[in-house]
C-alpha positions as CSV (number, residue, x, y, z in Angstrom):
1,M,42.1,19.7,-91.6
2,K,40.1,20.6,-94.9
3,K,42.4,18.3,-96.4
4,L,41.6,15.4,-94.2
5,F,38.1,16.0,-94.7
6,F,38.6,16.0,-98.5
7,I,40.3,12.9,-98.4
8,T,37.5,11.2,-96.1
9,A,34.6,12.1,-98.2
10,A,36.4,11.1,-101.3
11,F,37.1,7.9,-99.9
12,T,33.5,7.7,-98.7
13,L,32.1,8.5,-102.1
14,F,34.3,5.8,-103.6
15,A,33.0,3.0,-101.1
16,L,29.5,3.8,-101.7
17,F,30.0,3.5,-105.5
18,S,31.8,0.4,-105.4
19,F,30.2,-2.2,-107.2
20,A,31.2,-5.4,-109.5
21,G,30.8,-5.6,-113.1
22,T,30.0,-2.3,-114.2
23,D,32.6,-0.1,-114.8
24,V,30.4,3.3,-114.5
25,P,32.8,6.7,-115.4
26,A,33.6,9.5,-112.8
27,M,31.4,11.8,-114.5
28,V,28.5,10.0,-114.2
29,K,29.1,9.0,-110.7
30,T,29.8,13.0,-110.0
31,K,27.0,13.8,-111.7
32,F,24.5,11.4,-109.3
33,S,26.4,12.4,-106.2
34,S,25.9,16.1,-106.9
35,L,21.9,15.5,-107.8
36,Y,21.3,12.8,-104.9
37,P,24.0,13.5,-102.1
38,G,21.7,11.7,-99.4
39,V,21.4,8.5,-101.4
40,K,23.7,5.9,-99.3
41,K,22.6,2.5,-101.6
42,V,23.1,2.2,-105.5
43,K,22.5,-0.2,-107.7
44,W,24.2,0.7,-111.2
45,G,23.4,-1.1,-114.3
46,K,24.8,-0.5,-118.0
47,E,22.8,-0.9,-121.1
48,D,24.9,0.3,-124.4
49,N,26.6,3.3,-123.7
50,K,24.1,4.3,-120.8
51,Y,24.1,4.1,-117.1
52,E,21.0,3.4,-114.8
53,A,21.1,4.1,-111.1
54,E,18.6,2.5,-109.3
55,F,17.8,3.8,-105.5
56,E,15.2,4.4,-103.2
57,M,14.7,8.1,-102.0
58,N,12.3,8.9,-99.2
59,E,11.0,5.3,-99.4
60,V,10.4,5.7,-103.2
61,E,11.6,3.5,-105.7
62,T,13.6,5.7,-108.1
63,S,15.7,5.2,-111.3
64,V,17.8,7.6,-113.3
65,L,19.5,7.1,-116.7
66,F,22.8,9.0,-117.7
67,D,24.9,8.9,-120.7
68,M,28.2,8.3,-120.5
69,N,29.2,12.1,-119.9
70,G,26.8,12.2,-116.9
71,N,24.4,13.8,-118.7
72,V,20.7,12.7,-117.3
73,L,18.6,11.3,-119.9
74,E,15.5,10.2,-118.1
75,T,14.3,10.2,-114.9
76,E,11.7,7.1,-113.3
77,T,10.2,7.5,-110.3
78,E,7.6,5.1,-108.8
79,V,3.9,6.7,-107.8
80,P,0.9,5.3,-106.3
81,V,-1.5,4.1,-108.9
82,S,-4.1,6.4,-107.6
83,Q,-1.5,9.7,-109.1
84,L,-1.9,8.1,-112.5
85,P,-3.9,10.8,-114.7
86,S,-7.3,10.0,-114.9
87,S,-7.2,9.6,-118.7
88,V,-4.3,6.9,-118.1
89,S,-6.3,5.2,-115.6
90,G,-9.6,5.3,-117.9
91,Y,-7.8,3.7,-121.1
92,C,-6.5,0.9,-118.8
93,S,-10.0,0.4,-117.3
94,K,-11.6,0.2,-120.9
95,N,-8.7,-2.0,-123.0
96,F,-7.5,-3.7,-120.1
97,S,-11.0,-4.7,-118.9
98,G,-10.8,-6.9,-115.4
99,K,-7.0,-6.5,-115.3
100,K,-5.4,-4.3,-112.2
101,I,-2.8,-1.7,-112.7
102,K,0.1,-3.2,-110.0
103,E,2.6,-0.4,-110.1
104,A,2.9,2.9,-112.0
105,S,5.5,5.2,-112.6
106,K,6.3,8.7,-113.8
107,I,9.0,9.0,-116.4
108,V,10.4,12.5,-117.1
109,D,12.9,12.7,-119.9
110,A,15.7,15.5,-120.1
111,K,13.4,17.7,-122.6
112,G,10.8,17.3,-119.6
113,T,8.4,15.4,-121.5
114,V,6.3,13.2,-119.2
115,K,5.2,9.3,-119.8
116,W,3.2,7.1,-117.3
117,E,4.2,3.5,-116.9
118,A,1.5,1.1,-115.8
119,E,2.0,-2.6,-115.1
120,I,-0.5,-4.8,-115.7
121,D,-0.3,-8.8,-115.6
122,G,3.7,-8.1,-115.6
123,K,3.9,-6.0,-118.6
124,D,4.8,-2.3,-118.9
125,H,2.6,0.0,-120.7
126,L,3.6,3.6,-121.6
127,F,1.5,6.6,-122.1
128,D,1.9,10.1,-122.7
129,D,0.7,12.6,-120.6
130,N,-2.7,12.8,-122.0
131,G,-3.4,9.0,-121.6
132,N,-2.3,8.0,-125.3
133,P,-0.7,4.9,-125.4
134,V,3.2,5.3,-127.2
135,Q,5.8,2.9,-128.3
136,D,9.6,2.9,-126.2
């Protein structure tokens, strides 16, 4: 019975992670599955030797960037604009006068460093946790 369950689970995981055009290494898929076991739909992308999983979890858009060995490099989670630190909102108000922040995200890298992203007029602006602009 355990063997049948394992085969069924393996087949299900294979079906969930099937996609056209991008060959995601098994280690990356396995790591994703262990971190986000409840996620049913994943859109995979590849840039250089990095693999990005885009998905929705608890109705929140999320993306995770992995290296080819399955190590998490960065996690980006959409947040309400109201959850941006006041330093980021203040900078945007001052430097983009009359412009509205359309979307916001919290980005955490593998070291735990937090960056914030604010989309204004279709362009993403990155900030450190103190509200200072940063280059990507």
